[in-house]
C-alpha positions in Angstrom: -56.9 -17.9 9.2 -53.4 -17.7 10.8 -53.2 -14.5 12.8 -50.8 -14.6 15.8 -52.5 -12.8 18.8 -53.4 -13.5 22.4 -57.1 -12.5 22.2 -59.6 -13.3 19.4 -59.9 -10.4 16.9 -62.8 -8.0 17.4 -65.2 -7.4 14.5 -67.9 -4.7 14.3 -70.8 -5.2 11.9 -73.0 -2.2 11.1 -76.2 -2.5 9.1 -79.7 -0.9 9.5 -81.5 -4.0 8.4 -82.2 -6.6 11.2 -82.3 -9.6 8.8 -78.8 -8.7 7.5 -77.5 -8.4 11.1 -79.0 -11.9 11.9 -77.3 -13.3 8.8 -74.0 -11.8 9.9 -74.4 -13.3 13.4 -75.0 -16.7 12.0 -71.8 -16.3 9.9 -69.7 -15.3 12.8 -70.7 -18.3 15.0 -68.3 -20.5 13.1 -65.4 -18.1 13.4 -63.1 -17.3 16.4 -64.1 -13.7 16.5 -65.3 -11.3 19.2 -68.2 -9.7 17.4 -70.1 -6.4 18.0 -73.3 -5.3 16.1 -74.9 -1.9 15.5 -78.0 -1.0 13.4 -76.9 2.6 12.7 -73.8 4.6 12.1 -74.3 6.5 15.4 -74.4 3.3 17.4 -71.4 2.0 15.6 -69.4 5.1 16.5 -70.4 4.7 20.2 -68.9 1.2 20.2 -65.7 2.5 18.5 -65.4 5.2 21.2 -65.3 2.6 23.9 -64.0 -0.7 22.4 -60.9 -1.6 20.4 -62.0 -2.9 17.1 -59.8 -4.7 14.5 -62.2 -4.8 11.5 -65.2 -2.7 10.8 -67.8 -4.1 8.3 -70.5 -1.6 7.3 -73.4 -1.4 4.9 -73.4 1.6 2.5 -77.1 2.6 2.4 -78.3 3.5 5.9 -80.7 6.3 7.0 -79.1 9.3 8.6 -75.3 8.5 8.5 -74.5 6.4 5.4 -71.7 3.9 5.2 -69.2 6.3 3.6 -69.7 8.9 6.4 -69.5 6.3 9.1 -66.3 4.6 7.8 -64.6 8.0 7.5 -65.5 8.7 11.2 -64.4 5.2 12.1 -61.0 5.9 10.5 -60.6 9.0 12.6 -61.5 7.2 15.9 -59.4 4.0 15.2 -57.0 4.6 12.3 -55.3 1.2 12.9 -58.6 -0.7 12.2 -59.3 -2.2 8.8 -62.6 -1.1 7.1 -64.8 -3.2 4.7 -67.8 -1.8 2.8 -70.9 -3.9 1.9 -73.1 -2.4 -0.8 -76.0 -3.4 -3.0 -75.6 -0.5 -5.4 -73.2 0.3 -8.2 -72.6 3.9 -7.2 -69.2 4.5 -8.6 -68.8 8.0 -7.3 -69.8 6.9 -3.8 -67.3 4.0 -4.0 -64.5 6.4 -5.0 -65.4 8.7 -2.1 -65.3 6.0 0.5 -62.1 4.4 -1.0 -60.3 7.7 -0.9 -61.7 9.2 2.3 -62.2 6.2 4.5 -59.3 4.2 3.1 -61.2 0.9 3.1 -59.5 -2.4 2.8 -62.0 -3.9 0.4 -65.7 -3.9 -0.5 -68.3 -6.7 -1.1 -71.4 -6.6 -3.2 -74.8 -7.7 -1.9 -75.9 -10.4 -1.8 -72.6 -11.8 -0.6 -71.1 -15.2 -0.5 -70.3 -16.2 3.1 -67.0 -17.8 2.1 -66.0 -14.6 0.3 -66.9 -12.4 3.2 -65.0 -14.5 5.8 -62.1 -14.7 3.4 -62.0 -10.9 3.0 -62.3 -10.4 6.8 -59.5 -12.9 7.4 -57.3 -11.2 4.8 -57.9 -7.9 6.5 -56.9 -9.3 9.9 -53.7 -10.8 8.4 -52.9 -7.5 6.7 -53.5 -5.7 10.0 -51.2 -8.2 11.9 -48.5 -7.7 9.3 -48.8 -3.9 9.6 -48.6 -4.2 13.4 -45.5 -6.4 13.1 -44.0 -4.0 10.6 -44.6 -1.1 13.0 -43.0 -3.0 15.8 -40.0 -3.7 13.7 -39.8 -0.1 12.6 -39.9 1.0 16.2 -37.3 -1.6 17.2 -35.1 -0.5 14.3 -35.5 3.1 15.3 -34.5 2.3 18.9 -31.6 0.2 17.7 -30.5 2.9 15.4 -30.6 5.4 18.2 -28.5 3.1 20.4 -26.2 2.4 17.5 -25.9 6.1 16.9 -24.8 6.7 20.5 -22.5 3.7 20.3 -21.0 5.0 17.0 -20.4 8.4 18.6 -18.7 6.7 21.5 -16.7 4.4 19.3 -15.7 7.3 17.0 -14.4 9.1 20.0 -12.5 6.0 21.2 -11.2 5.3 17.7 -9.9 8.9 17.4 -8.2 8.5 20.8 -6.7 5.2 19.7 -5.8 6.7 16.3 -3.8 9.4 18.1 -2.1 6.7 20.3 -1.3 4.6 17.2 0.0 7.6 15.3 2.2 8.5 18.3 3.4 4.9 18.5 4.1 4.8 14.7 6.0 8.1 15.0 8.2 6.7 17.7 8.7 3.5 15.8 9.5 5.5 12.6 12.0 7.6 14.5 13.6 4.5 16.1 13.7 2.7 12.7 15.3 5.8 11.1 17.9 5.9 13.9 18.5 2.1 13.4 18.9 2.7 9.7 21.3 5.5 10.3 23.3 3.4 12.7 23.4 0.6 10.2 24.5 2.8 7.4 27.1 4.4 9.6 28.4 0.9 10.4 28.4 -0.1 6.7 30.3 3.1 5.8 32.8 2.4 8.5 33.2 -1.1 7.2 33.7 0.3 3.6 36.3 2.8 5.0 38.0 0.0 6.8 38.3 -2.0 3.5 39.8 1.1 1.7 42.1 1.9 4.6 43.3 -1.7 4.7 45.0 -1.0 1.4 43.2 -4.0 -0.2 40.2 -2.4 -1.8 40.2 -0.5 -5.1 39.8 2.8 -3.4 36.5 3.6 -5.2 33.8 2.2 -2.9 31.9 5.5 -2.7 32.2 6.1 -6.4 31.0 2.6 -7.3 28.1 3.0 -4.8 27.0 6.5 -5.9 27.4 5.9 -9.6 25.7 2.5 -9.6 22.7 4.1 -7.9 22.6 7.0 -10.3 22.8 4.6 -13.2 20.0 2.4 -11.8 17.8 5.5 -11.5 18.6 6.5 -15.0 17.6 3.1 -16.3 14.3 3.2 -14.4 15.0 0.6 -11.7 12.9 0.6 -8.5 14.0 2.0 -5.1 14.7 -1.5 -3.7 17.2 -2.2 -6.6 18.8 1.2 -6.0 19.2 0.5 -2.3 20.7 -2.9 -3.0 23.2 -1.3 -5.4 24.1 1.4 -2.9 25.1 -1.2 -0.4 26.7 -3.6 -2.9 28.9 -0.7 -4.2 30.1 0.1 -0.7 31.0 -3.5 0.1 31.9 -5.0 -3.2 35.6 -5.2 -2.0 34.8 -6.9 1.3 36.3 -10.2 0.0 39.7 -8.4 -0.5 40.2 -8.5 3.2 41.2 -12.1 2.7 43.7 -11.2 0.0 47.5 -11.1 0.4 49.0 -7.6 0.5 51.9 -8.2 -1.8 49.8 -8.4 -5.0 46.6 -6.7 -4.2 47.7 -3.4 -5.9 49.4 -4.9 -8.9 47.9 -4.5 -12.4 45.4 -7.4 -12.6 46.3 -8.3 -16.2 49.9 -9.0 -15.1 49.0 -11.5 -12.4 50.0 -15.1 -13.1 47.3 -17.9 -13.3 47.7 -18.8 -9.6 47.6 -15.2 -8.4 44.6 -14.5 -10.7 42.6 -17.4 -9.2 43.4 -16.1 -5.7 42.4 -12.6 -6.8 39.2 -13.7 -8.3 38.3 -15.8 -5.3 37.5 -12.6 -3.4 34.2 -12.4 -5.2 33.0 -15.8 -3.9 34.4 -14.8 -0.4 32.4 -11.6 -0.5 29.2 -13.3 -1.7 29.6 -15.9 1.1 30.0 -13.2 3.7 26.9 -11.3 2.5 24.7 -14.3 1.9 25.0 -15.3 5.5 22.5 -12.5 6.3 19.0 -13.1 4.8 18.2 -9.4 4.3 21.4 -9.0 2.3 20.8 -11.9 -0.1 20.0 -9.5 -3.0 23.2 -7.6 -2.3 25.2 -10.8 -2.2 23.8 -11.8 -5.6 24.9 -8.5 -7.1 28.4 -8.8 -5.6 28.7 -12.4 -6.6 27.8 -11.8 -10.3 29.1 -8.3 -11.1 32.3 -9.7 -12.6 30.4 -11.9 -15.1 30.6 -11.0 -18.8 27.8 -11.3 -21.4 30.0 -13.7 -23.5 30.7 -16.0 -20.6 34.3 -14.8 -20.2 33.8 -13.4 -16.7 34.0 -15.1 -13.3 33.3 -16.9 -11.0 30.4 -18.8 -12.7 31.0 -18.0 -16.4 27.4 -16.8 -16.7 26.1 -15.4 -20.0 23.6 -12.8 -21.2 20.4 -12.5 -19.3 21.6 -15.0 -16.7 23.5 -12.0 -15.3 21.0 -9.7 -13.3 20.8 -6.2 -14.5 22.0 -4.8 -11.2 25.1 -7.0 -11.5 25.6 -5.7 -15.1 25.4 -2.2 -13.8 27.9 -2.6 -11.0 30.2 -4.6 -13.4 30.5 -1.6 -15.8 31.1 0.8 -12.9 33.8 -1.3 -11.2 35.6 -2.1 -14.4 35.7 1.6 -15.3 37.0 2.5 -11.8 39.8 -0.1 -12.0 40.7 1.0 -15.6 40.7 4.7 -14.6 43.1 3.9 -11.7 45.4 1.9 -14.0 44.7 -1.3 -12.1 43.1 -3.5 -14.8 45.1 -3.4 -18.0 48.7 -2.2 -18.7 48.7 1.1 -20.5 45.1 2.0 -19.7 44.6 4.8 -17.2 42.3 7.8 -16.9 39.0 8.5 -18.6 39.6 8.5 -22.3 41.5 5.2 -22.6 39.1 3.6 -20.1 36.1 4.7 -22.1 37.6 3.4 -25.3 38.3 0.0 -23.8 34.8 -0.4 -22.3 33.0 0.8 -25.4 35.0 -1.5 -27.6 33.6 -4.5 -25.5 30.0 -3.2 -25.3 27.7 -5.9 -26.4 30.5 -8.5 -25.9 31.4 -8.3 -22.3 29.3 -5.3 -21.1 25.6 -4.5 -21.6 25.3 -1.8 -24.4 22.4 0.0 -22.7 24.3 0.1 -19.4 27.5 1.4 -21.0 25.7 4.1 -22.9 23.8 5.3 -19.8 27.0 5.1 -17.7 29.1 7.4 -19.9 26.2 9.9 -20.2 26.3 10.2 -16.4 30.1 10.2 -16.1 30.6 12.8 -18.9 28.0 15.1 -17.3 30.3 15.4 -14.3 33.9 16.6 -14.0 35.1 13.1 -13.2 36.1 12.3 -16.8 38.1 15.4 -17.6 41.8 14.5 -17.9 42.6 18.2 -17.8 41.3 18.4 -14.2 44.0 16.1 -12.9 47.4 17.4 -12.0 50.6 15.6 -10.9 52.3 17.6 -8.1 55.1 17.4 -5.6 54.3 17.3 -1.9 55.7 20.8 -1.4 53.1 22.1 -3.9 50.2 20.8 -1.8 47.9 23.2 -0.1 44.9 22.5 2.2 41.6 22.1 0.2 43.1 20.2 -2.7 41.4 16.9 -3.5 43.4 13.7 -4.3 42.5 12.4 -7.8 44.1 9.1 -7.0 45.1 7.1 -3.9 48.6 7.7 -2.6 50.6 4.5 -1.8 54.0 3.9 -0.1 56.9 2.2 -1.9 55.5 -1.1 -0.6 52.0 -0.4 -1.8 50.6 0.5 1.7 47.7 3.0 1.4 48.7 6.4 2.8 45.7 8.5 1.7 42.8 7.3 -0.4 41.4 8.9 -3.6 38.9 11.7 -2.9 40.6 12.9 0.3 40.3 16.7 0.8 43.8 17.6 2.0 44.3 19.4 5.3 47.6 20.5 7.0 47.8 17.2 8.8 47.6 15.2 5.6 50.3 17.3 3.9 52.6 17.0 6.9 52.1 13.2 6.8 53.2 13.0 3.2 56.1 15.3 3.7 57.3 13.3 6.7 57.1 10.1 4.7 59.2 11.5 1.9 61.8 12.9 4.3 62.1 9.7 6.4 62.3 7.3 3.4 63.8 9.4 0.7 61.2 8.1 -1.7 59.2 10.5 -3.8 55.5 9.9 -3.8 53.2 10.0 -6.9 50.6 12.6 -6.0 47.8 13.4 -8.3 45.2 16.1 -7.4 42.2 17.6 -9.0 42.5 21.0 -10.6 41.2 23.5 -8.0 39.2 25.2 -10.7 37.4 22.1 -11.8 37.4 19.6 -9.0 36.4 16.0 -9.7 37.6 12.6 -8.7 36.6 9.0 -8.4 35.5 8.6 -4.8 
């Protein structure tokens, strides 16, 4: 028997026959038990009222109080004890009653085998020990759960406090990030305006940026791609700052080989500038590849087909249209209709068919493509509120006002003063006030 306890277990034997009690005493001598004996149920109850008993072993047939009655009372007095019934009769109903009412651990038939009886008592003690350990663990678990419950309430309160602090910190960080983004975009717009005002850009940075983003959205590109296109569109001309003034506004198809190489070099210059900043690497790739053509006739790397990223193919179509629309790319091609015909003729050869189709569906939904909306006027016909449909240049190709400018009195006075002081008539094209629309 392996029962962990400080004191030997106490066993109570109850039987009205003296020879049986003597046999039980002989049996107990070889065991490490503290034994008690009673020759009646009444005496057994008296012992139970005064002594802690671990296992009660009782005969069934006794005068006065029988074993069933005694064990039921024993259960009431010491419910944690284990109860064993010894009987020499096969009274099924009596057994059922004692099993149900007294909740006995086991029963043994007379005459018993000593080994069987000691084994049953040992099993009862082990079961009792396991029940005690289980009860201790349950009590310990209950105490720990109560402590954990209190700790959980405390932690929940602390977590809520910290959550409020974190949310406040995140709100501050978000506000600061938004302010930083706003400052960054303001700087980038300022840089884009500087490019346009330098007279070296194509005057269509905002149009290229906005239209490329709209086209990317229509084609189902993700937000990151749209953001990269927005920035690439604004800065696609940054390499032009390294170009010479005297040919930067000439029709590109009329440049000689040497001039064309220098003009095309602005793409690699722009890519190098942008690639110097890790966060702008995707933007640099778009700028560096947007002049490539599907058939390999583009520049600077002569890439073909799918080697050209979709974002670059998108901006390539938009920038080509902008240059054609302004009369900067091919002699005799200017405005929407001829620009559209040129690009559609090369769709699938130089330009992505899917991109071309989506692009013109966007452009033709706006008023930008309507030739009837653009009027050529003299400077004395200008009134505040008119919108320039094309950039206005001096005789020496210096940019005076860029395309998309909403004219005010100061702008009109500037143009009038230029014509008066130089004697040169400016080419001024404005949007029809009824249907305003312009490449911006």
